[in-house]
N, C-alpha and C positions, 0 to 999 in steps of 0.2 A: 504495499499501499505506500503511495507517494507521500513524503512528508509536505507539509504546508509551509511555505516559504512566506516572509514578510517582505513586502516590495515596498522600499521607502522611497519616497520622491525627493528630489534634491530641495535643499533649505532654500527660500528665498533669499535673495541677497538683502542686505540691511538697508532700508532706506534712508537716504539722507536727508536731513532737515535744513542744511545748507550746503552750499558748494562743497563738493570734495577736494582734495589735494589735487587730483589730476584737472579736474575742471578750473581750479584756481591757477594753475599753472598754464595751461591752454588759453586762458583768458590774457594772460600776459604774452607768450610767445607764439600762439595758435593762430593768431590774426593772420589774414593773407598779406604776404610779404613780410612780414616781421621775421620770420627765421631768417629768410633770405638776407634781409637788411643787415641782421648780425652777424650772419656768416661772411658777408662780404666786408664788414668792418673788422673781422678780425685781425687782419694784418696791419691795419692802422688807420689813421683817419682818411676821408673821402671827402671831396668837395658834393656839394647836391648833384650838380650836373654829371659828375662821373659815377657817382652811386646810381642814378636813375638810368644812365646808360648800362651799367651792368645788369641791371636789373631785367632787361630786355621788354618783356611784356608789360610791365607797369607802368601807366601814366605818371607824369611827373605831379598830377593833382594826388594820385595814390599814394605816391613815395612822401609827399610832403605831410600828408594827413598822417599815414603811419609814424612817421618821423615825429610829429608832434604828439602823438599819443604814447610813443616810446620814450621820448624826453620825458614827460609827465610821470611815465612809470619809473623811472630812474635807469633804463636799459642804454640808453645812448647820452651823449652830450654835445650842444651845440654850441658851435662857435663862429661868430662873426669874424672874419678876416681882415676884411675891408668893407668901408663903408659905401664908396663910391668907383666904380660900380660895386655893389652889395655883394660878396663872396661870402659863403657858409660851408663850413667844414662841421662834420659829424663824427664823432667816435665812440667807441663802445665803452662803457663802464664796468667796473669790478664786475657789479649785481649782473650786467648783461653777459659778460665774460664767462660767468658762472653758467650758463645755459648752453655754452658751446659743446660741453661734451654729450648734453642730450640731442642736440643737433647732429652733430657727428655720428651718433648711436641711429639715429633715424635716417640719415644718409646711407650708412652701412646697411641697414635693413632692408630700404628700399632698392640697393644694388641686388643683395642677395636674392629678392624677391622678385627681381626684375620688373619692378613697377615703373 
């Protein structure tokens, strides 16, 4: 005679009442072009136009918007180099640099998965 087996269903995931650490991190570096901006700034400061050219498909308006957000979040620093004509340079902060290992892992993962 067969023995009854008890089938248990998986436990539901714990419901978050506030944004979880993954969501909080994605809010900082997950916005469109943010990771790419940090990646391009890793080797040193870049002027706005040079950075925008390196990003390829991003409009200057989008790059400007993301840089303003990232400056407010403490990921990048904006420096006015000259005032006439205005020239602006951006560099990565130590806080922004701390995300580079995550971005490198993401790059490696996408390469391995051929995404």
